[in-house]
C-alpha positions as CSV (number, residue, x, y, z in Angstrom):
1,M,-82.5,-59.6,41.4
2,P,-81.7,-60.5,45.8
3,S,-84.4,-59.6,47.7
4,C,-82.6,-57.2,50.2
5,V,-82.0,-55.6,47.0
6,Q,-85.0,-55.0,45.5
7,E,-86.1,-53.9,49.5
8,D,-83.1,-51.1,49.4
9,A,-84.3,-50.6,45.6
10,Q,-88.2,-49.5,46.7
11,Q,-86.4,-47.0,48.8
12,P,-86.7,-43.1,47.6
13,L,-83.5,-41.9,46.1
14,P,-81.2,-39.3,48.3
15,D,-81.8,-36.1,46.5
16,W,-78.3,-35.4,45.3
17,E,-78.6,-32.3,43.8
18,S,-78.5,-30.9,47.5
19,L,-76.3,-33.1,48.9
20,Y,-74.1,-31.8,46.1
21,K,-74.7,-28.4,46.9
22,R,-73.6,-29.1,50.8
23,S,-70.5,-31.2,50.3
24,M,-68.9,-27.7,47.9
25,L,-70.4,-25.5,50.0
26,N,-68.2,-27.4,52.9
27,M,-65.4,-27.3,49.9
28,D,-65.9,-23.3,48.9
29,T,-65.7,-22.8,52.8
30,I,-62.4,-24.2,53.4
31,I,-60.8,-22.9,50.0
32,D,-62.3,-19.2,51.1
33,Q,-60.5,-19.6,54.4
34,H,-57.3,-20.1,52.7
35,S,-58.0,-18.5,49.6
36,D,-54.7,-16.2,49.3
37,D,-53.0,-19.7,49.6
38,V,-54.7,-21.4,46.4
39,P,-53.4,-19.8,43.2
40,P,-56.1,-17.7,41.0
41,P,-56.3,-20.2,38.0
42,W,-57.6,-23.5,40.9
43,R,-59.9,-21.3,42.6
44,R,-61.6,-20.3,39.3
45,S,-61.7,-24.3,38.2
46,Y,-63.3,-24.6,41.6
47,A,-65.8,-21.7,40.9
48,R,-66.8,-22.8,37.4
49,G,-67.8,-26.2,39.1
50,S,-69.7,-25.6,41.7
51,S,-71.8,-22.8,39.6
52,Q,-72.8,-25.5,37.4
53,H,-76.3,-27.0,37.0
54,I,-76.5,-30.6,38.2
55,D,-78.6,-33.0,36.9
56,I,-78.7,-35.6,38.9
57,N,-80.8,-38.1,36.4
58,S,-77.7,-37.4,33.9
59,H,-75.3,-40.3,35.2
60,D,-72.7,-39.6,32.6
61,Q,-72.8,-35.6,33.4
62,T,-72.6,-36.1,37.0
63,T,-69.4,-38.4,36.9
64,R,-67.5,-35.5,34.3
65,L,-67.9,-33.3,37.2
66,C,-66.7,-36.1,39.7
67,S,-63.7,-36.7,37.9
68,R,-63.0,-32.8,37.0
69,S,-63.0,-32.5,40.7
70,R,-61.1,-35.0,41.6
71,S,-57.9,-33.9,39.1
72,D,-58.7,-30.2,40.8
73,T,-57.9,-31.6,43.8
74,W,-54.9,-33.6,42.7
75,K,-53.6,-30.0,40.8
76,L,-54.2,-28.0,44.2
77,E,-52.5,-30.6,46.5
78,N,-49.3,-30.8,44.1
79,T,-50.0,-26.9,43.8
80,L,-49.6,-26.2,47.8
81,S,-47.0,-29.0,48.6
82,R,-45.2,-26.6,46.5
83,S,-45.2,-23.6,48.7
84,T,-44.1,-22.8,52.4
85,S,-44.0,-24.9,55.1
86,Q,-47.4,-23.4,56.1
87,A,-48.8,-23.9,52.6
88,K,-48.0,-27.6,53.3
89,R,-50.0,-28.2,56.7
90,L,-52.9,-26.3,55.3
91,S,-53.0,-28.2,51.6
92,S,-53.0,-31.9,53.7
93,H,-55.6,-30.9,55.8
94,L,-57.4,-29.8,52.9
95,S,-56.3,-32.5,50.6
96,N,-58.1,-34.6,52.7
97,R,-61.1,-32.9,53.7
98,L,-61.8,-33.1,49.8
99,S,-60.5,-36.9,49.3
100,Q,-63.3,-38.1,51.6
101,S,-65.8,-35.4,49.4
102,S,-64.8,-37.2,46.4
103,E,-64.6,-40.7,48.1
104,L,-68.3,-40.0,49.3
105,F,-69.8,-39.2,46.2
106,Y,-68.1,-41.6,43.5
107,E,-70.2,-44.2,46.2
108,G,-72.8,-42.3,45.8
109,F,-72.6,-42.9,41.8
110,E,-71.9,-46.1,41.7
111,F,-75.4,-46.8,44.1
112,Q,-77.0,-45.1,41.6
113,G,-76.3,-46.8,38.8
114,L,-75.4,-50.5,40.1
115,G,-78.2,-50.4,42.8
116,D,-75.8,-51.3,45.6
117,A,-77.4,-51.6,48.7
118,A,-75.3,-51.2,51.5
119,L,-74.8,-47.6,51.2
120,S,-77.6,-45.9,52.5
121,T,-78.7,-42.6,53.4
122,Q,-77.8,-42.7,56.8
123,H,-74.0,-43.3,56.0
124,I,-74.2,-40.1,53.7
125,D,-74.8,-37.7,56.6
126,D,-72.8,-39.8,58.6
127,G,-69.4,-38.4,56.0
128,L,-71.0,-35.3,55.6
129,R,-70.6,-34.9,59.3
130,R,-66.9,-35.4,58.9
131,L,-66.7,-33.0,55.8
132,E,-67.6,-30.1,58.8
133,P,-64.7,-27.3,58.1
134,P,-62.3,-27.8,61.5
135,D,-62.6,-24.8,63.5
136,Y,-58.7,-23.1,63.5
137,P,-57.1,-20.5,63.5
138,R,-57.4,-18.8,59.7
139,Q,-53.1,-18.6,59.5
140,S,-51.4,-15.3,57.9
141,S,-49.9,-15.7,54.3
142,H,-47.0,-13.7,53.1
143,D,-44.9,-14.1,49.8
144,D,-42.1,-17.1,49.8
145,G,-39.7,-14.0,50.8
146,R,-37.6,-15.3,48.3
147,S,-34.5,-13.0,47.0
148,K,-33.3,-12.9,43.4
149,S,-30.2,-15.3,44.4
150,G,-32.7,-17.8,45.4
151,E,-32.3,-17.2,49.6
152,I,-35.3,-16.8,52.3
153,V,-34.9,-13.2,53.4
154,V,-36.2,-12.5,56.8
155,A,-39.7,-10.7,57.0
156,A,-40.5,-8.9,60.1
157,A,-43.7,-10.8,59.9
158,D,-41.8,-13.9,59.8
159,Q,-40.8,-13.4,63.0
160,T,-43.4,-12.2,65.3
161,G,-47.1,-11.6,65.3
162,E,-49.6,-14.2,64.3
163,D,-47.0,-16.6,62.5
164,A,-44.3,-17.0,65.7
165,E,-44.3,-20.3,66.8
166,P,-45.4,-20.8,70.6
167,P,-43.0,-21.0,73.0
168,K,-41.8,-25.3,73.3
169,K,-41.7,-27.2,75.6
170,Y,-39.4,-30.0,75.9
171,G,-40.2,-33.3,77.8
172,S,-37.5,-35.3,79.6
173,R,-36.7,-37.6,77.4
174,T,-35.1,-34.5,74.8
175,W,-33.5,-33.9,78.4
176,L,-31.9,-36.6,78.7
177,V,-30.6,-36.9,75.2
178,M,-29.0,-34.1,75.8
179,F,-27.7,-35.0,78.6
180,A,-26.0,-38.4,77.0
181,L,-24.1,-35.7,74.0
182,C,-23.2,-33.4,76.9
183,V,-21.5,-36.3,79.1
184,T,-20.2,-37.6,75.4
185,Q,-18.6,-34.0,74.1
186,L,-17.4,-33.8,77.5
187,L,-15.2,-37.1,77.2
188,N,-13.9,-35.8,74.4
189,A,-12.9,-32.1,75.6
190,F,-11.7,-33.3,78.9
191,E,-9.0,-35.8,76.6
192,G,-7.7,-32.9,74.5
193,T,-6.6,-31.1,77.4
194,V,-5.1,-33.1,80.2
195,T,-3.2,-35.4,78.0
196,S,-1.2,-32.3,77.5
197,T,-0.4,-31.7,81.3
198,A,0.8,-35.8,81.8
199,L,2.9,-35.6,78.2
200,P,6.6,-35.1,79.7
201,T,5.8,-37.4,82.3
202,I,4.6,-40.1,80.2
203,I,7.3,-39.5,77.9
204,A,9.8,-39.7,80.5
205,D,8.7,-43.2,81.8
206,L,8.4,-45.1,77.9
207,E,11.5,-43.3,76.9
208,G,9.7,-41.9,74.2
209,G,12.8,-39.1,72.8
210,E,11.3,-37.3,69.4
211,E,8.7,-39.5,68.9
212,F,6.8,-37.8,71.4
213,I,5.3,-35.4,68.9
214,W,3.0,-38.2,67.5
215,V,1.5,-38.5,70.7
216,T,-0.1,-35.6,70.1
217,S,-0.1,-35.4,66.2
218,G,-1.8,-38.8,66.0
219,Y,-4.9,-37.8,68.2
220,F,-5.5,-34.4,65.9
221,L,-4.3,-35.5,62.7
222,T,-7.2,-38.5,62.6
223,S,-9.6,-36.8,64.8
224,T,-10.0,-34.1,62.2
225,V,-9.2,-35.9,58.4
226,F,-12.0,-38.5,59.1
227,Q,-14.8,-35.6,60.3
228,P,-16.4,-35.4,56.7
229,L,-16.2,-39.0,56.7
230,F,-18.5,-39.7,60.1
231,G,-20.4,-37.1,58.0
232,Q,-21.7,-39.4,55.3
233,T,-21.6,-42.3,56.9
234,A,-23.8,-41.0,59.2
235,D,-26.6,-40.8,56.0
236,I,-26.0,-44.2,55.2
237,F,-25.7,-46.2,58.7
238,G,-27.6,-43.7,60.4
239,R,-26.6,-41.1,63.6
240,K,-27.3,-43.8,66.9
241,W,-25.1,-46.5,65.7
242,L,-22.4,-44.8,64.4
243,I,-22.1,-42.3,67.9
244,L,-22.1,-45.4,69.6
245,F,-18.9,-46.5,67.1
246,A,-17.5,-43.4,67.5
247,V,-17.2,-43.6,71.6
248,A,-16.6,-47.2,71.7
249,A,-13.5,-46.8,69.8
250,F,-12.6,-43.9,71.8
251,V,-12.8,-45.6,75.1
252,L,-10.5,-48.5,72.9
253,G,-8.4,-46.5,72.4
254,S,-8.0,-45.0,75.4
255,G,-8.0,-48.4,77.5
256,I,-4.9,-49.2,75.0
257,C,-3.4,-46.0,75.8
258,G,-3.4,-46.7,79.6
259,G,-1.9,-50.3,79.3
260,A,0.6,-49.4,76.7
261,P,4.0,-50.9,77.4
262,T,6.3,-49.1,74.4
263,I,5.7,-45.6,72.7
264,G,4.8,-47.3,69.7
265,V,1.5,-49.1,71.3
266,L,1.0,-45.3,72.9
267,I,0.8,-43.8,69.7
268,L,-1.6,-46.7,67.8
269,G,-3.8,-46.1,71.1
270,R,-3.9,-42.1,70.7
271,V,-4.5,-42.8,66.6
272,I,-7.7,-44.9,67.5
273,Q,-8.8,-42.3,70.1
274,G,-8.5,-39.5,67.3
275,I,-10.6,-41.2,65.4
276,G,-13.7,-41.9,68.0
277,G,-12.8,-38.2,69.1
278,G,-13.6,-37.2,65.2
279,G,-16.7,-39.3,65.0
280,I,-18.2,-37.6,68.5
281,N,-16.8,-34.2,67.3
282,V,-19.2,-34.5,63.9
283,L,-21.9,-36.4,65.1
284,V,-23.2,-34.7,68.9
285,N,-23.9,-31.9,66.3
286,V,-25.6,-34.1,63.9
287,I,-27.9,-35.2,66.2
288,V,-28.3,-31.5,68.0
289,S,-29.8,-30.6,64.4
290,D,-31.5,-33.6,64.0
291,M,-33.7,-32.8,66.9
292,F,-34.0,-29.6,66.5
293,A,-35.5,-27.1,63.8
294,V,-32.3,-24.7,62.5
295,R,-33.6,-21.5,64.9
296,D,-33.3,-23.3,68.0
297,R,-30.4,-25.1,67.4
298,G,-28.3,-22.3,68.6
299,K,-29.1,-22.8,72.6
300,F,-28.9,-26.1,72.6
301,L,-25.3,-26.2,71.1
302,A,-24.5,-23.8,73.1
303,I,-25.5,-26.4,76.2
304,V,-22.8,-29.2,74.3
305,L,-20.7,-26.2,74.1
306,S,-20.7,-25.8,78.1
307,A,-19.8,-29.2,78.4
308,V,-16.5,-28.6,76.0
309,S,-15.6,-25.9,78.4
310,V,-16.2,-27.7,80.9
311,G,-13.9,-30.6,80.3
312,T,-11.2,-28.1,79.1
313,S,-11.2,-25.9,82.1
314,I,-11.0,-29.3,84.6
315,G,-8.4,-31.3,81.7
316,P,-4.9,-29.3,83.0
317,I,-6.0,-29.9,86.7
318,L,-7.4,-33.2,86.9
319,G,-4.3,-34.3,84.6
320,G,-1.6,-32.7,87.0
321,L,-2.9,-34.3,90.1
322,I,-3.3,-38.0,88.8
323,V,0.3,-37.6,88.0
324,E,1.3,-36.4,91.2
325,R,-1.1,-38.4,93.2
326,T,-1.2,-41.9,91.2
327,T,0.5,-42.6,87.3
328,W,-0.4,-41.4,84.1
329,R,-2.1,-44.3,83.0
330,W,-5.3,-43.2,84.7
331,V,-5.2,-40.5,82.6
332,F,-6.4,-42.7,80.1
333,Y,-8.2,-45.5,82.1
334,L,-10.5,-42.5,83.1
335,N,-12.1,-42.4,80.1
336,L,-13.2,-46.3,80.6
337,P,-15.7,-45.6,82.8
338,V,-17.6,-42.1,81.7
339,G,-17.3,-43.7,78.0
340,G,-19.3,-46.8,79.5
341,V,-21.8,-43.9,81.2
342,S,-22.3,-42.6,78.0
343,L,-22.5,-45.3,75.6
344,L,-25.6,-46.6,78.8
345,L,-26.7,-43.4,78.1
346,L,-26.8,-43.1,74.2
347,F,-28.0,-46.6,73.8
348,A,-31.0,-46.2,76.2
349,F,-32.4,-42.7,75.1
350,L,-31.5,-41.9,71.4
351,D,-33.9,-44.1,70.5
352,A,-35.1,-42.5,66.9
353,D,-32.3,-42.4,63.8
354,P,-33.3,-40.1,60.9
355,G,-30.4,-41.1,59.4
356,G,-31.0,-44.7,59.3
357,K,-34.7,-44.1,58.4
358,R,-33.9,-42.2,55.6
359,V,-32.2,-45.2,54.0
360,G,-34.6,-48.0,55.3
361,R,-34.4,-50.7,57.3
362,S,-34.0,-53.5,54.3
363,I,-30.8,-52.3,52.6
364,G,-28.6,-54.6,53.1
365,I,-25.2,-54.1,54.2
366,G,-23.5,-54.6,50.7
367,R,-25.7,-51.7,49.2
368,K,-24.4,-49.6,52.0
369,L,-21.2,-49.9,51.8
370,R,-20.9,-49.4,48.3
371,R,-22.7,-46.1,48.8
372,I,-19.4,-45.3,50.4
373,D,-17.4,-42.3,48.6
374,Y,-14.4,-44.5,48.8
375,G,-12.3,-42.3,46.5
376,G,-13.0,-39.1,48.0
377,N,-11.9,-39.8,51.4
378,V,-8.4,-41.5,50.3
379,L,-8.3,-37.9,48.2
380,F,-9.3,-36.4,51.1
381,I,-7.6,-37.9,53.8
382,T,-4.4,-37.9,52.2
383,G,-4.2,-34.6,51.4
384,V,-5.1,-32.7,54.9
385,T,-2.7,-35.2,56.4
386,L,0.0,-34.0,54.2
387,I,-0.7,-30.7,54.9
388,L,-1.7,-31.1,58.9
389,V,2.1,-32.9,58.9
390,A,3.5,-30.2,57.7
391,L,1.6,-27.5,60.0
392,A,2.5,-29.3,62.6
393,F,6.4,-30.9,62.2
394,G,7.0,-27.2,60.8
395,G,9.3,-25.0,63.2
396,T,9.5,-27.4,65.2
397,V,10.6,-31.0,63.6
398,W,11.5,-29.4,60.5
399,P,12.3,-26.1,59.9
400,W,9.6,-24.2,57.9
401,T,11.8,-23.4,54.4
402,S,12.8,-26.9,54.5
403,Y,12.3,-29.2,51.7
404,S,10.2,-31.9,53.9
405,T,7.6,-28.5,54.6
406,L,7.4,-27.3,51.5
407,V,7.2,-30.6,50.1
408,S,4.5,-31.4,52.1
409,L,2.3,-28.6,52.0
410,F,2.1,-28.1,48.4
411,A,1.2,-31.7,47.4
412,G,-1.8,-31.8,50.2
413,F,-3.1,-28.3,48.7
414,F,-2.6,-30.4,45.2
415,I,-4.2,-33.4,46.4
416,V,-7.3,-31.5,48.1
417,V,-8.1,-29.2,44.7
418,I,-8.2,-32.9,42.5
419,F,-10.4,-34.3,45.8
420,L,-12.7,-30.9,44.7
421,F,-12.6,-32.2,41.0
422,Y,-13.6,-35.5,41.8
423,E,-16.4,-34.6,43.8
424,E,-18.0,-33.0,40.9
425,S,-17.2,-35.4,38.2
426,N,-19.2,-38.5,37.2
427,Y,-17.2,-40.7,39.1
428,C,-18.5,-39.8,41.8
429,K,-22.1,-41.1,42.6
430,E,-22.1,-39.8,46.3
431,P,-20.0,-37.1,47.5
432,T,-18.2,-36.7,50.7
433,L,-18.8,-33.0,50.8
434,P,-21.0,-31.7,48.0
435,L,-19.8,-28.8,46.6
436,R,-23.7,-27.0,46.5
437,L,-23.1,-26.8,50.3
438,F,-20.5,-23.9,49.3
439,R,-22.1,-22.6,46.0
440,N,-25.0,-20.6,48.4
441,R,-22.9,-17.1,49.1
442,T,-24.7,-17.2,53.2
443,S,-23.7,-20.7,53.7
444,A,-20.1,-20.6,52.3
445,T,-19.3,-16.8,54.3
446,A,-20.9,-19.2,57.5
447,Y,-18.1,-21.5,56.5
448,A,-15.2,-19.0,56.1
449,I,-16.1,-17.2,59.2
450,T,-16.1,-20.3,60.8
451,F,-12.6,-21.1,59.8
452,L,-11.5,-17.6,60.7
453,H,-13.2,-17.7,63.9
454,S,-11.3,-21.2,65.1
455,L,-7.8,-19.7,64.2
456,L,-8.7,-16.3,66.3
457,T,-10.0,-18.2,69.2
458,L,-7.2,-20.9,69.8
459,E,-4.5,-18.1,68.9
460,I,-6.2,-16.4,71.8
461,L,-6.0,-19.2,73.9
462,Y,-2.4,-20.3,73.0
463,F,-0.8,-16.5,73.0
464,L,-2.0,-15.5,76.2
465,P,-0.4,-17.8,78.3
466,V,3.0,-16.7,76.8
467,Y,2.3,-12.9,77.3
468,F,2.1,-14.0,81.2
469,Q,4.2,-16.1,81.9
470,A,7.1,-14.7,79.2
471,I,6.6,-11.3,80.0
472,K,4.6,-10.6,83.2
473,L,6.6,-13.5,84.6
474,S,3.8,-15.8,86.3
475,N,3.7,-18.7,86.9
476,P,1.8,-21.8,84.9
477,T,-0.8,-21.7,88.0
478,Q,-1.1,-17.9,87.7
479,S,-0.8,-17.5,84.2
480,G,-4.3,-20.2,84.4
481,V,-6.0,-17.8,86.9
482,N,-4.9,-14.9,84.7
483,T,-6.7,-15.9,82.0
484,L,-10.2,-16.8,84.0
485,P,-11.7,-14.2,82.1
486,T,-11.4,-15.4,79.0
487,V,-12.4,-19.1,80.1
488,L,-15.4,-17.8,82.1
489,L,-17.1,-15.7,80.5
490,L,-16.9,-17.6,76.7
491,V,-19.4,-20.4,76.7
492,P,-21.6,-18.1,78.7
493,S,-22.0,-15.7,76.0
494,S,-22.2,-18.1,73.7
495,V,-25.1,-19.3,75.6
496,I,-26.8,-15.7,75.7
497,S,-26.0,-15.6,71.9
498,G,-27.6,-18.9,71.0
499,G,-30.9,-17.8,73.5
500,L,-31.4,-14.5,71.6
501,L,-30.7,-16.8,68.1
502,S,-34.1,-19.1,68.5
503,K,-36.1,-15.8,70.0
504,F,-35.0,-13.7,67.6
505,G,-34.1,-15.7,64.4
506,R,-31.0,-13.3,63.4
507,Y,-27.5,-14.7,63.6
508,K,-25.9,-12.0,61.2
509,P,-25.7,-9.0,64.1
510,F,-24.1,-11.6,66.3
511,H,-21.5,-12.8,63.9
512,L,-20.6,-8.4,63.6
513,A,-20.7,-7.9,66.6
514,G,-18.3,-10.8,67.7
515,F,-15.8,-10.1,64.7
516,G,-16.0,-6.2,65.4
517,L,-14.9,-6.9,69.5
518,L,-12.1,-9.1,68.4
519,V,-10.6,-6.7,65.8
520,L,-10.9,-4.1,68.9
521,A,-9.4,-6.5,71.8
522,L,-6.8,-7.5,69.2
523,G,-6.3,-4.1,68.1
524,L,-5.6,-3.2,71.6
525,F,-4.0,-6.6,72.7
526,T,-0.9,-5.1,70.6
527,R,-0.7,-2.3,73.3
528,L,0.5,-5.1,76.1
529,R,3.6,-4.8,78.0
530,H,5.4,-6.0,80.5
531,D,4.2,-3.2,83.5
532,S,0.3,-3.0,81.9
533,P,-2.0,-3.3,84.9
534,T,-4.2,-5.5,85.6
535,G,-7.8,-3.9,84.6
536,M,-6.5,-3.5,81.5
537,L,-5.8,-7.2,80.7
538,V,-9.2,-8.1,82.6
539,I,-11.5,-5.5,80.2
540,L,-9.6,-6.4,77.2
541,Q,-10.4,-10.2,78.1
542,I,-13.6,-9.6,78.7
543,I,-14.3,-7.9,75.2
544,S,-12.4,-11.0,73.5
545,A,-14.2,-13.3,75.0
546,I,-17.7,-11.9,74.5
547,G,-16.8,-11.2,71.1
548,S,-15.7,-15.3,70.5
549,G,-18.7,-16.0,72.4
550,L,-20.8,-14.2,70.4
551,A,-20.2,-16.0,67.6
552,L,-19.6,-19.1,68.8
553,S,-23.4,-21.2,68.8
554,T,-24.5,-18.7,65.7
555,L,-22.0,-20.5,63.7
556,L,-23.6,-24.1,62.4
557,P,-27.3,-23.0,62.4
558,A,-26.1,-19.5,59.5
559,A,-24.0,-22.0,57.3
560,Q,-27.4,-24.7,58.1
561,A,-29.8,-21.9,57.5
562,C,-29.9,-21.9,53.4
563,L,-29.6,-25.8,53.4
564,S,-31.9,-28.5,53.3
565,D,-32.1,-30.9,56.5
566,S,-31.9,-34.0,54.1
567,D,-28.0,-32.1,53.8
568,T,-27.4,-31.9,57.6
569,A,-24.7,-34.4,58.0
570,A,-23.1,-33.4,55.2
571,A,-23.1,-29.6,56.7
572,T,-22.5,-30.3,60.0
573,A,-19.5,-32.4,58.8
574,A,-18.2,-30.2,56.9
575,W,-18.5,-27.3,59.8
576,A,-16.7,-29.6,62.4
577,F,-13.4,-30.4,59.6
578,L,-13.4,-26.1,59.3
579,R,-13.5,-25.4,63.0
580,S,-11.0,-27.9,63.4
581,F,-8.7,-27.5,60.0
582,G,-9.1,-23.9,61.7
583,I,-7.3,-25.0,65.2
584,V,-4.5,-26.1,63.5
585,W,-4.1,-22.9,61.6
586,G,-4.6,-21.0,64.8
587,V,-1.5,-22.7,66.1
588,A,1.0,-23.1,63.5
589,V,0.4,-19.9,61.6
590,P,0.9,-17.5,64.7
591,S,3.6,-19.6,66.2
592,A,5.4,-19.5,62.6
593,I,4.7,-15.6,62.7
594,F,6.1,-15.3,66.9
595,S,9.1,-17.4,65.9
596,A,10.5,-15.1,62.4
597,Q,9.6,-12.1,64.7
598,A,11.9,-13.6,67.1
599,T,14.4,-14.6,64.8
600,S,14.3,-11.1,63.0
601,L,15.0,-9.2,66.5
602,T,18.3,-11.2,67.4
603,E,19.9,-11.0,63.7
604,K,19.2,-7.0,64.3
605,G,21.1,-7.3,67.5
606,L,18.8,-6.8,70.2
607,I,19.8,-9.2,72.4
608,V,23.6,-9.1,72.6
609,D,24.7,-12.0,74.6
610,P,25.5,-14.6,71.8
611,N,24.4,-17.7,73.9
612,T,21.1,-16.5,74.9
613,A,20.7,-14.9,70.8
614,A,21.4,-18.8,69.3
615,I,18.4,-20.0,71.7
616,L,16.0,-17.7,70.5
617,G,16.9,-17.4,67.0
618,T,17.2,-21.1,66.6
619,G,13.5,-21.7,64.3
620,G,11.3,-22.6,67.6
621,G,13.3,-21.8,70.0
622,A,11.8,-18.1,71.4
623,Y,8.4,-20.0,72.2
624,E,9.8,-23.0,73.8
625,H,11.5,-21.1,76.0
626,A,8.9,-18.9,76.9
627,T,8.1,-19.2,80.3
628,A,9.2,-17.6,84.0
629,D,11.6,-20.2,84.6
630,W,13.5,-19.1,81.7
631,V,13.0,-16.2,81.2
632,N,14.0,-15.4,85.4
633,S,17.1,-18.1,84.9
634,V,18.7,-14.4,82.2
635,P,21.3,-12.9,83.8
636,T,20.0,-9.2,84.6
637,A,23.5,-7.9,84.1
638,G,23.7,-5.6,81.4
639,G,19.8,-5.5,80.9
640,L,20.0,-8.5,78.8
641,R,16.6,-9.8,81.0
642,D,15.4,-6.8,79.9
643,S,15.8,-7.2,76.1
644,V,14.2,-10.8,76.4
645,I,11.5,-9.9,77.6
646,L,11.3,-7.0,75.1
647,L,11.9,-9.3,72.6
648,F,8.7,-11.4,73.3
649,E,7.2,-8.5,73.6
650,Q,7.9,-7.2,70.4
651,S,6.9,-10.8,69.2
652,L,4.0,-11.2,70.7
653,E,3.0,-7.6,68.9
654,V,2.8,-9.1,65.7
655,V,1.1,-12.2,66.3
656,W,-1.7,-9.6,67.8
657,I,-1.7,-7.6,64.4
658,F,-1.8,-10.4,62.0
659,G,-4.8,-11.7,64.9
660,A,-7.1,-7.9,64.4
661,A,-5.9,-8.4,60.4
662,V,-7.3,-11.4,60.4
663,A,-10.8,-10.2,62.5
664,A,-11.0,-7.4,60.4
665,L,-11.2,-9.7,57.4
666,G,-14.3,-11.9,59.3
667,F,-15.6,-8.6,59.8
668,L,-15.6,-7.9,56.2
669,L,-16.7,-11.2,55.2
670,T,-19.8,-11.2,57.3
671,F,-22.0,-8.6,55.1
672,L,-21.6,-10.8,52.1
673,E,-24.3,-12.8,54.9
674,K,-27.9,-12.4,53.7
675,E,-30.6,-12.8,56.8
676,V,-31.7,-15.8,55.7
677,A,-35.4,-16.7,57.7
678,L,-34.3,-19.6,60.1
679,R,-37.2,-22.4,60.2
680,Q,-39.2,-23.1,62.6
681,K,-40.3,-26.5,61.8
682,L,-37.9,-29.2,60.6
683,E,-38.1,-30.3,57.2
684,P,-40.0,-34.1,56.2
685,V,-36.5,-36.3,55.7
686,K,-36.2,-37.8,51.3
687,G,-36.6,-41.3,50.7
688,E,-33.9,-43.9,50.1
689,G,-30.6,-42.3,48.1
690,G,-32.3,-38.6,48.4
691,S,-35.4,-39.3,46.3
692,S,-38.5,-38.2,47.5
693,D,-41.3,-41.0,48.6
694,A,-44.7,-39.8,49.3
695,S,-45.9,-43.4,50.3
696,A,-43.1,-43.9,53.4
697,E,-43.2,-42.7,56.6
698,R,-40.2,-41.3,58.4
699,T,-39.5,-41.0,62.3
700,N,-37.8,-38.4,63.5
701,H,-35.7,-37.9,66.3
702,R,-37.1,-34.4,66.5
703,V,-38.4,-31.9,69.3
704,D,-41.8,-29.9,68.4
705,G,-43.7,-28.3,70.9
706,N,-44.2,-30.6,73.8
707,D,-43.4,-33.9,72.3
708,E,-41.1,-36.3,73.3
709,M,-40.8,-39.0,71.4
710,P,-40.3,-39.0,67.9
711,V,-42.9,-38.0,65.7
712,R,-44.3,-39.5,62.8
713,E,-44.4,-37.6,59.9
714,R,-45.9,-37.7,56.4
715,E,-43.6,-36.1,53.7
716,I,-46.1,-34.2,51.0
717,V,-45.2,-34.7,47.5
């Protein structure tokens, strides 16, 4: 035997029985502190093990006891991993301590049997000091708060008291990323409104003729139908590189539009712009959802919405100035420097990619491409395109009852139904829009009222100018000033509701209040006449703007509340698509109602002049001529102008009635929502392909407390 081993073997063996009891006392202390989180069977198992007499000279008995202790530790860790997020944190801490203890005693027993001279009494004492229980506040425990349907229902203790999260402080990097996202969204929102102002000049210069409708429709079609595809590919290729691609596509399309020599090239540029714009709409919201827990998302989504409001507000004004002072091409060239700034900011500061981390850096491009749902995307894009074409052309290029309109609508909806069946079939391995997103009652309700909310908001924004110009006879500038209460209050109210959502963790009251105020406002809109006082107009707009704003920033968190954070991209893409889809219906359906009512009134003889009746009674003619200039051109003799104003009043009244009915439907649907506890922590992301990976670490670009940089997080299995 080596001399070093002989010398160490002559030393007295440590008191193993005392050593074991000290360790078990340490374990009992930790378990007792969190006894409410440890199931009774495991508490009994530990009690049985700790009370058992140890004969230190019996190596076999000691080995069995150590093995059972390790087995119980494994069972305890597995049990706690399925508990709430609070229990997950505790189990991780406890697992580390028990693992150290088990390894320490295994080495000790190995030393006893094999005479390993490497382990000394000092080593054991150092290990025991590491096992001292940490000094941290005891956590209160609650039941999991799950209802029979599996939803996590809010309890008062979850929102206040000991379990309440401390106020979060966000570092400079967080705000730089938010600034980059706001610039990106500002770029997209600005383009959506500035083009409409310059469109007449553009069409006249390029001699577009009837093709002008594709300048706007081409952009909106592609920006809507590609949103679910961006949601899926964000999980495959990662958020950062995909949003850089979207901004680059938007900038490229802007450059093509600015240098377009013909109307065809202009339309091509608008289509490319739309693809980029659709990606921006989805990915900005996805990245905000990646960075912040569900409870905190409302206020940060409201910040992004404020950038949208700024772009929407200054777009028409800046577009008019550009056309008057320079050339319409600068409407598109202006996007190049702004888009360049956006690309630089995103590239510099958006340095975490939860989507890319989820799929793994080692996965080849071929494998990533095979994960895309090609069949589902083809069906979805085809079906929705047919529906949007029918809605865009119906009442303008095609009559609503024409063969082209009806075939497009029915064919589009039929293909969408096929798409839904395909997504559920075994042929679809990774769905673009997983139908599980809509099976939860609260999430499905949130998606439904998102569609209705967008429809109502666009109806108000679209037809208030009609009232001011065709009935109050205001010019476009005065009409814009008259709608300022709506523009100025919509976003601030959404910012307030988003902040209150983060503070109290409740979204249902904002939905009830929002739709309730919309019902009230739209109901009172039916009483608007040509002589309605200005004060009444301001008050009604305040009511409608606050109602719309209260729900605006709380809809997405409500849709995500019952879903896993691994579904963030798909859930956000579905929400963004339904919001855009609601915008289309918010213009198309009220416009059809307005035109149909005007046609009905002319047929009933309200307009006695045959020429005027022919203009207003033709499909889409009433809305096309709902301007102060045209109404002022109508002769006053025989009360003809008054009859035209009355026709617009009564046509608008039906539009407002329709809006009030939709708002009432949204109000009633809100009662189907359940108040779900909003997560205050981000969930660990899953492994490749959605499978858990206990051994791999993921990096989330998340904000947690004072963290400025991505936080390393190991998933507990």
